[in-house]
FINU-384358 format. One record per residue (C-alpha): residue in one letter; residue number from 0; x negated, y negated, z. Coordinates in steps of 0.5 Angstrom, whole numbers, plus 500, padded with zeros to 3 digits. Example, Ala and Ser with C-alpha at 12.3 -4.5 7.8 and 13.67 -1.06 7.14 Angstrom:
<recs>
REC_type_seq_c1_c2_c3
REC_a_0_475_509_516 $
REC_s_1_473_502_514 $
</recs>
This chain:
<recs>
REC_type_seq_c1_c2_c3
REC_x_0_583_647_649 $
REC_x_1_589_643_651 $
REC_x_2_590_637_647 $
REC_x_3_587_631_651 $
REC_x_4_590_623_650 $
REC_x_5_587_617_653 $
REC_x_6_589_614_660 $
REC_x_7_588_607_661 $
REC_x_8_587_604_668 $
REC_x_9_591_598_669 $
REC_x_10_586_595_675 $
REC_x_11_581_595_670 $
REC_x_12_584_593_663 $
REC_x_13_583_586_661 $
REC_x_14_587_587_655 $
REC_x_15_582_585_650 $
REC_x_16_585_590_645 $
REC_x_17_578_593_643 $
REC_x_18_581_600_644 $
REC_x_19_587_598_639 $
REC_x_20_582_596_634 $
REC_x_21_578_602_634 $
REC_x_22_583_607_634 $
REC_x_23_583_611_627 $
REC_x_24_590_614_629 $
REC_x_25_596_613_625 $
REC_x_26_600_611_628 $
REC_x_27_596_607_633 $
REC_x_28_595_611_640 $
REC_x_29_595_604_643 $
REC_x_30_600_598_644 $
REC_x_31_598_591_647 $
REC_x_32_603_588_651 $
REC_x_33_604_583_657 $
REC_x_34_596_583_657 $
REC_x_35_595_590_658 $
REC_x_36_593_596_653 $
REC_x_37_599_601_653 $
REC_x_38_599_608_651 $
REC_x_39_605_609_646 $
REC_x_40_603_615_641 $
REC_x_41_599_620_646 $
REC_x_42_600_625_641 $
REC_x_43_597_622_635 $
REC_x_44_590_621_639 $
REC_x_45_584_625_635 $
REC_x_46_580_625_641 $
REC_x_47_574_621_637 $
REC_x_48_573_617_644 $
REC_x_49_572_611_640 $
REC_x_50_576_607_645 $
REC_x_51_572_610_651 $
REC_x_52_566_608_648 $
REC_x_53_568_601_646 $
REC_x_54_572_599_652 $
REC_x_55_568_593_655 $
REC_x_56_570_595_662 $
REC_x_57_570_603_662 $
REC_x_58_578_603_663 $
REC_x_59_579_609_659 $
REC_x_60_579_616_660 $
REC_x_61_581_622_656 $
REC_x_62_586_627_660 $
REC_x_63_591_632_659 $
REC_x_64_596_629_654 $
REC_x_65_601_630_660 $
REC_x_66_597_625_664 $
REC_x_67_596_620_658 $
REC_x_68_599_613_659 $
REC_x_69_601_609_662 $
REC_x_70_607_608_657 $
REC_x_71_611_601_657 $
REC_x_72_617_601_661 $
</recs>
């Protein structure tokens, strides 16, 4: 099975940082910047789905790691 990592829909993301707070990965998969959640360490994702289950606006999906993101510019 291919490695998966999160993809954040910035149209839905409200920047609440719940994904950052519940992420057990080290380093944290997420960074909160400019009021949005960014995927900065997709390779660290454990595929636990805590972020998906906790996101209040369903802005996160797990995708193939090559499609994970977005990363901050």
